[in-house]
C-alpha positions in Angstrom: -215.5 -50.8 -15.8 -217.1 -53.3 -18.3 -214.6 -56.5 -16.9 -215.8 -55.3 -13.7 -219.3 -55.0 -14.5 -218.9 -58.6 -16.5 -217.9 -59.9 -13.9 -220.5 -58.9 -11.5 -223.0 -59.8 -14.0 -221.7 -63.7 -14.2 -221.3 -64.4 -10.8 -224.8 -63.0 -10.4 -226.3 -65.4 -13.6 -224.0 -68.2 -11.9 -226.2 -68.1 -8.9 -229.0 -67.8 -10.5 -228.5 -70.9 -12.4 -227.2 -72.4 -9.2 -230.6 -71.9 -8.0 -232.2 -72.8 -10.7 -230.6 -76.4 -11.8 -229.5 -77.1 -7.6 -232.9 -77.4 -6.1 -234.1 -80.9 -7.2 -230.8 -82.4 -6.4 -230.5 -80.5 -3.3 -234.3 -82.1 -2.2 -232.4 -85.8 -2.7 -229.1 -84.9 -1.3 -231.4 -83.7 2.4 -233.3 -86.8 2.4 -230.4 -88.6 1.6 -228.3 -87.7 4.3 -231.2 -87.8 6.9 -231.9 -91.8 5.7 -227.9 -92.8 6.4 -228.1 -90.9 9.7 -230.9 -93.3 10.7 -229.2 -96.4 8.9 -226.0 -95.3 10.7 -227.7 -94.6 14.5 -229.4 -97.8 13.8 -225.9 -100.6 13.1 -223.8 -98.2 15.4 -226.5 -99.2 18.1 -227.0 -102.9 17.6 -225.7 -105.7 19.6 -225.8 -108.1 17.0 -222.8 -109.5 15.4 -220.9 -108.1 12.7 -222.6 -109.7 9.4 -225.9 -109.1 10.9 -224.9 -105.3 11.0 -223.8 -105.5 7.6 -226.4 -106.6 6.3 -228.4 -103.9 8.0 -226.4 -101.0 7.0 -226.3 -102.6 3.4 -230.7 -102.9 3.6 -230.7 -99.4 5.2 -228.6 -98.1 1.9 -231.2 -99.3 -0.4 -233.6 -97.7 1.6 -231.8 -94.7 1.2 -231.3 -94.4 -2.3 -235.2 -95.6 -2.7 -235.6 -92.6 -0.4 -233.2 -90.5 -2.7 -235.3 -91.6 -6.0 -238.2 -90.9 -4.8 -238.1 -87.4 -2.9 -236.4 -86.3 -6.7 -239.2 -87.9 -8.5 -241.7 -86.1 -6.5 -239.8 -82.9 -6.6 -239.6 -83.4 -10.3 -243.4 -83.7 -10.4 -244.1 -81.3 -7.9 -241.3 -77.7 -9.6 -239.7 -78.9 -12.8 -242.3 -77.0 -14.8 -241.8 -74.4 -12.5 -238.2 -74.2 -12.7 -237.7 -75.1 -16.6 -240.2 -72.2 -17.1 -238.0 -69.9 -15.4 -234.7 -71.1 -17.3 -236.5 -70.5 -20.1 -236.7 -66.7 -19.1 -233.5 -66.6 -18.3 -232.3 -67.3 -22.1 -234.8 -65.4 -23.5 -233.3 -62.3 -20.7 -230.1 -63.5 -21.1 -229.1 -64.6 -24.9 -232.6 -63.5 -26.5 -233.5 -67.4 -27.0 -237.1 -67.8 -27.2 -238.2 -71.1 -26.7 -241.9 -72.4 -26.6 -242.6 -76.0 -24.4 -245.9 -77.6 -25.3 -247.3 -78.6 -22.2 -250.6 -80.7 -22.4 -253.4 -79.4 -21.0 -256.0 -80.7 -18.8 -258.8 -82.4 -20.5 -262.0 -81.4 -20.2 -264.6 -83.9 -18.0 -268.1 -84.6 -19.1 -270.8 -85.6 -17.4 -272.7 -88.9 -18.7 -276.0 -89.7 -19.0 -275.3 -92.6 -16.4 -274.4 -89.9 -13.9 -270.6 -90.6 -13.8 -268.2 -88.2 -15.3 -265.8 -89.1 -18.1 -262.2 -87.0 -17.4 -260.8 -88.8 -21.1 -260.0 -92.2 -20.2 -262.3 -93.3 -17.3 -265.5 -92.6 -15.3 -266.1 -91.6 -11.8 -268.8 -91.1 -9.7 -267.9 -87.3 -8.5 -267.2 -84.2 -9.9 -264.3 -83.8 -8.0 -262.8 -86.7 -8.5 -262.7 -86.8 -12.2 -261.0 -83.5 -12.3 -258.6 -84.5 -9.8 -257.6 -87.6 -12.1 -257.5 -85.7 -15.0 -254.9 -82.9 -13.4 -252.9 -86.2 -12.4 -253.3 -87.8 -15.7 -252.3 -84.6 -17.3 -249.2 -84.5 -15.5 -248.0 -88.0 -15.6 -248.1 -88.4 -18.7 -247.1 -85.5 -20.3 -244.1 -85.8 -22.8 -243.3 -81.8 -22.1 -243.1 -82.6 -18.0 -240.8 -86.2 -18.8 -238.4 -84.1 -21.0 -238.2 -81.3 -18.1 -237.0 -84.4 -15.9 -234.3 -84.7 -18.9 -233.1 -81.0 -18.3 -233.0 -81.3 -14.7 -230.7 -84.5 -14.9 -228.9 -82.9 -17.4 -228.4 -79.5 -16.2 -227.8 -81.0 -12.5 -224.3 -83.0 -14.0 -223.0 -80.2 -16.5 -224.8 -76.5 -15.7 -224.4 -76.8 -12.2 -221.1 -77.8 -11.0 -219.7 -75.6 -13.9 -221.9 -72.6 -13.2 -221.2 -73.3 -9.6 -216.8 -73.5 -9.9 -216.8 -69.5 -9.7 -219.3 -69.1 -6.5 -217.3 -72.1 -4.9 -213.6 -70.4 -5.8 -214.5 -67.1 -4.4 -216.0 -68.3 -1.5 -212.5 -70.9 -0.7 -210.2 -68.2 -1.9 -211.7 -65.6 0.6 -211.7 -68.4 3.5 -208.1 -69.3 2.7 -206.8 -65.1 2.6 -208.1 -65.3 6.5 -206.6 -68.7 7.2 -203.0 -68.2 8.3 -200.3 -68.8 5.7 -202.4 -69.4 2.6 -202.9 -66.2 1.7 -201.0 -66.2 -1.5 -203.0 -69.8 -2.6 -206.3 -67.3 -1.3 -205.6 -64.5 -3.9 -204.5 -66.6 -6.6 -207.9 -69.2 -6.1 -209.8 -65.2 -6.1 -208.2 -64.0 -9.2 -208.8 -67.1 -11.2 -212.7 -67.5 -10.0 -213.2 -63.9 -11.2 -211.3 -64.4 -14.5 -213.3 -67.6 -15.2 -217.0 -65.7 -14.1 -218.0 -64.7 -17.2 -217.7 -67.3 -19.1 -218.6 -70.0 -16.4 -222.7 -69.2 -17.2 -222.6 -69.5 -21.0 -222.3 -73.4 -20.6 -226.1 -72.8 -20.0 -226.9 -71.8 -23.9 -226.1 -74.8 -25.8 -228.1 -77.2 -23.2 -230.8 -74.7 -22.5 -231.3 -74.9 -26.8 -231.1 -78.6 -26.9 -233.2 -79.4 -23.8 -235.3 -76.5 -22.8 -237.7 -76.5 -25.8 -240.4 -78.7 -27.1 -240.4 -82.4 -26.0 -239.2 -84.3 -29.3 -242.1 -86.6 -30.7 -241.3 -90.6 -31.8 -241.2 -91.4 -35.7 -244.5 -93.2 -34.7 -246.0 -90.1 -32.9 -245.1 -87.9 -35.9 -246.6 -90.8 -38.7 -250.0 -91.1 -36.3 -250.2 -86.9 -36.6 -249.5 -87.2 -40.1 -252.2 -89.9 -40.7 -254.5 -88.3 -38.9 -254.5 -84.7 -40.5 -254.5 -86.7 -43.6 -257.7 -88.5 -42.7 -259.0 -85.1 -41.7 -258.7 -83.5 -44.8 -259.8 -86.3 -46.8 -263.0 -86.3 -44.8 -263.4 -82.5 -45.4 -262.7 -83.0 -48.7 -265.4 -86.1 -50.1 -268.2 -84.0 -47.7 -267.5 -81.1 -49.8 -267.9 -83.0 -52.7 -270.7 -85.1 -51.8 -272.4 -81.6 -51.2 -271.6 -80.6 -54.3 -273.2 -83.6 -56.0 -276.0 -83.1 -54.0 -276.8 -79.5 -54.1 -275.9 -79.9 -58.2 -278.4 -82.5 -58.1 -280.9 -80.7 -56.7 -280.8 -77.3 -57.9 -279.9 -77.8 -61.2 -280.3 -81.5 -63.2 -283.1 -82.6 -61.3 -285.4 -79.2 -61.8 -284.8 -79.1 -65.4 -286.3 -83.0 -65.6 -288.9 -81.9 -63.9 -289.6 -79.2 -66.1 -288.7 -81.4 -69.0 -291.5 -83.9 -67.7 -294.1 -81.2 -67.8 -293.4 -79.7 -70.8 -293.9 -82.9 -72.6 -297.1 -83.4 -70.7 -298.6 -80.1 -72.2 -297.2 -81.1 -75.5 -298.9 -84.6 -74.6 -302.4 -82.4 -74.3 -301.6 -79.7 -77.2 -300.3 -82.3 -80.0 -304.2 -82.8 -81.0 -305.7 -79.6 -81.2 -302.3 -77.5 -81.7 -299.6 -79.4 -83.3 -297.9 -76.6 -84.1 -297.8 -75.4 -80.2 -296.8 -79.1 -79.5 -293.6 -79.0 -81.7 -292.1 -75.8 -80.2 -292.4 -76.9 -76.7 -291.2 -80.3 -77.6 -288.1 -78.6 -79.0 -287.7 -76.8 -75.5 -287.9 -79.9 -74.3 -285.1 -81.5 -76.3 -283.1 -78.4 -75.2 -283.4 -78.4 -71.5 -282.4 -81.9 -71.8 -278.8 -81.1 -73.5 -278.5 -79.1 -71.0 -279.0 -81.0 -68.2 -276.9 -83.8 -69.8 -274.5 -81.1 -69.7 -274.8 -80.5 -66.5 -274.6 -84.0 -65.2 -271.4 -83.7 -67.2 -269.8 -81.0 -65.1 -271.4 -82.6 -62.0 -269.9 -85.8 -62.1 -266.8 -84.2 -62.4 -264.2 -85.6 -60.1 -265.8 -89.2 -60.9 -263.7 -92.0 -62.6 -265.0 -91.5 -66.1 -265.3 -94.2 -68.0 -261.5 -94.1 -70.2 -259.9 -94.3 -67.1 -261.9 -97.3 -65.3 -261.9 -99.4 -68.8 -258.2 -98.6 -70.3 -256.2 -97.2 -67.7 -254.1 -94.4 -67.0 -252.4 -93.6 -69.7 -254.8 -93.6 -72.1 -257.2 -91.8 -69.7 -254.2 -88.8 -69.9 -253.9 -89.0 -73.5 -258.1 -88.3 -73.8 -257.7 -85.4 -71.2 -254.8 -84.3 -74.0 -257.4 -84.5 -76.6 -259.6 -82.1 -74.7 -257.3 -79.6 -73.4 -257.2 -76.1 -75.1 -253.5 -76.1 -76.1 -251.4 -78.8 -77.7 -250.6 -81.5 -75.3 -248.0 -84.1 -76.0 -248.3 -87.2 -73.9 -244.9 -89.6 -73.5 -245.0 -92.9 -71.7 -242.9 -95.4 -69.6 -245.6 -97.0 -67.9 -245.6 -101.3 -68.6 -248.9 -101.5 -66.6 -251.3 -101.0 -65.0 -251.1 -99.3 -61.4 -253.5 -99.8 -58.6 -256.5 -98.3 -59.2 -256.7 -95.7 -56.5 -253.4 -94.7 -57.2 -254.4 -94.5 -60.8 -257.3 -92.7 -60.1 -255.2 -90.1 -57.7 -252.7 -89.1 -60.5 -255.3 -89.1 -63.4 -257.0 -86.3 -61.1 -253.5 -84.7 -60.7 -252.7 -84.4 -63.8 -256.3 -83.0 -65.0 -255.9 -80.6 -62.4 -252.3 -79.6 -63.7 -253.7 -79.3 -66.9 -256.6 -76.9 -65.9 -253.8 -74.5 -64.4 -252.5 -74.4 -67.5 -255.5 -73.5 -69.5 -256.1 -71.1 -67.0 -253.1 -69.4 -65.6 -249.7 -70.8 -67.6 -250.6 -68.7 -71.1 -248.6 -71.4 -72.4 -248.7 -72.7 -75.9 -247.2 -76.1 -75.6 -247.9 -78.5 -73.2 -245.4 -82.1 -72.4 -246.9 -84.6 -69.7 -244.5 -87.7 -69.1 -245.9 -91.0 -67.1 -242.8 -93.0 -65.8 -242.6 -96.3 -63.3 -238.9 -96.8 -61.6 -238.0 -97.9 -58.5 -241.5 -98.7 -57.3 -242.4 -95.4 -57.9 -245.0 -93.8 -60.4 -244.4 -90.7 -62.1 -246.5 -88.0 -63.4 -244.6 -84.8 -65.0 -246.5 -81.9 -66.3 -244.1 -79.2 -68.3 -245.6 -76.0 -70.0 -244.1 -73.0 -71.8 -245.5 -70.3 -69.6 -245.1 -67.6 -67.9 -244.5 -69.8 -64.7 -244.6 -68.6 -61.0 -246.5 -71.7 -59.8 -246.3 -72.3 -56.0 -248.6 -73.9 -53.3 -249.8 -71.4 -51.8 -252.7 -72.4 -49.0 -255.7 -73.2 -50.8 -254.6 -73.5 -53.9 -255.2 -76.1 -56.4 -251.5 -77.4 -56.1 -251.9 -77.7 -52.2 -255.2 -79.7 -52.8 -252.9 -81.9 -55.4 -250.2 -82.0 -52.5 -252.1 -83.4 -49.7 -254.0 -86.1 -51.7 -250.6 -87.4 -53.1 -249.3 -87.3 -49.2 -252.7 -90.0 -48.4 -250.6 -92.3 -51.0 -247.2 -91.7 -49.2 -246.4 -89.3 -52.7 -245.0 -86.2 -52.6 -245.3 -82.9 -55.6 -242.1 -81.3 -56.7 -242.6 -78.0 -58.3 -240.0 -75.9 -60.4 -241.3 -72.9 -61.8 -239.6 -69.8 -62.2 -240.7 -66.3 -62.8 -240.9 -66.3 -66.5 -240.8 -70.2 -67.0 -240.9 -72.7 -68.0 -243.0 -74.8 -65.4 -242.0 -78.3 -64.7 -244.3 -80.1 -62.1 -244.0 -83.7 -60.9 -246.1 -86.1 -58.7 -244.6 -88.8 -57.7 -246.5 -92.0 -55.6 -245.1 -95.0 -54.3 -247.1 -98.3 -55.8 -247.0 -101.8 -57.6 -248.2 -102.3 -61.2 -250.8 -104.8 -61.5 
């Protein structure tokens, strides 16, 4: 009984696959048959010489090929998406394969101040025309739809004939059993068709996994998407940094400087009548100036320090090591200064890594190694802390990774639980 159910299921699935993969070739075949009939009737009824008739047949044959190509192309535009979606549904129902496709949506249209309608590519006089052209552009330039067309071609030359074999064998076997003298052959063909029915449709599985998924993007397209993501991230980071500086200047240092100016004005009025009070006010003003200076130093965090601009990356990292709350040893094999943007990015990456060590690692010793080899600048930070560092979403390590990606670099993290932690920043660059 189980084998019988497998046979019935195989015949059913083969029939479904023949229907899904044979619609577009059938439309092209019907157009080709009609065109060939026209060509034959025209050449057969012609009274011209055989050479002229041969040229006419050749021309009509070429025209038939063009008709077939146009018919297949139109069928592809009209129904290939529906057929591909149905094939994806069959893959999910039969094989448990969840295949997601990414079709390009129809872009919204916008009415401009001039009265024209913009569809994302060109202007139109009416809203109806703009919507129609937007739909056509989305359909004609959709990579996923073009990938569906490739699936239709591959399925027509592989899935269709293989899935059709049990059905054709069963039909031909039944015909032979009814014909005189072919009963034995018919029974053999029917038996072979039934044996192959549970397996013929399975060619659909690997081909569906390969050709029914999202359209593969070109290397250039992937790189453009990466650069757009990097640009968006850098733009947001820059905007946040400017907002931080503006808020800090307005709410902190500016307010303290104004207060200090007012205190000095009051002291100026009291210096002759009440020197003691003037001295107290001046002392408070001096404390306010020290606080304002500390706030300004904190505010310019993220702006290149003078030691980096004047003496370079190695000395700037050594200055960081001197200010770190843990013991930091710096080793450098960088022969000269790298490019300024790369130098700044690596410096702030090391600064953030050292800050993370101080905050989370509970380490007693840190080693920073700077090296340059194979046109790549590397900075490695190793600590003997508790480990467990990871570039989770929104973390400082994730921010370092995004900034390194902007320069074509990378971030490598080795931080098992219990330590030690070894984090390397690598950026391709040229030295000065």
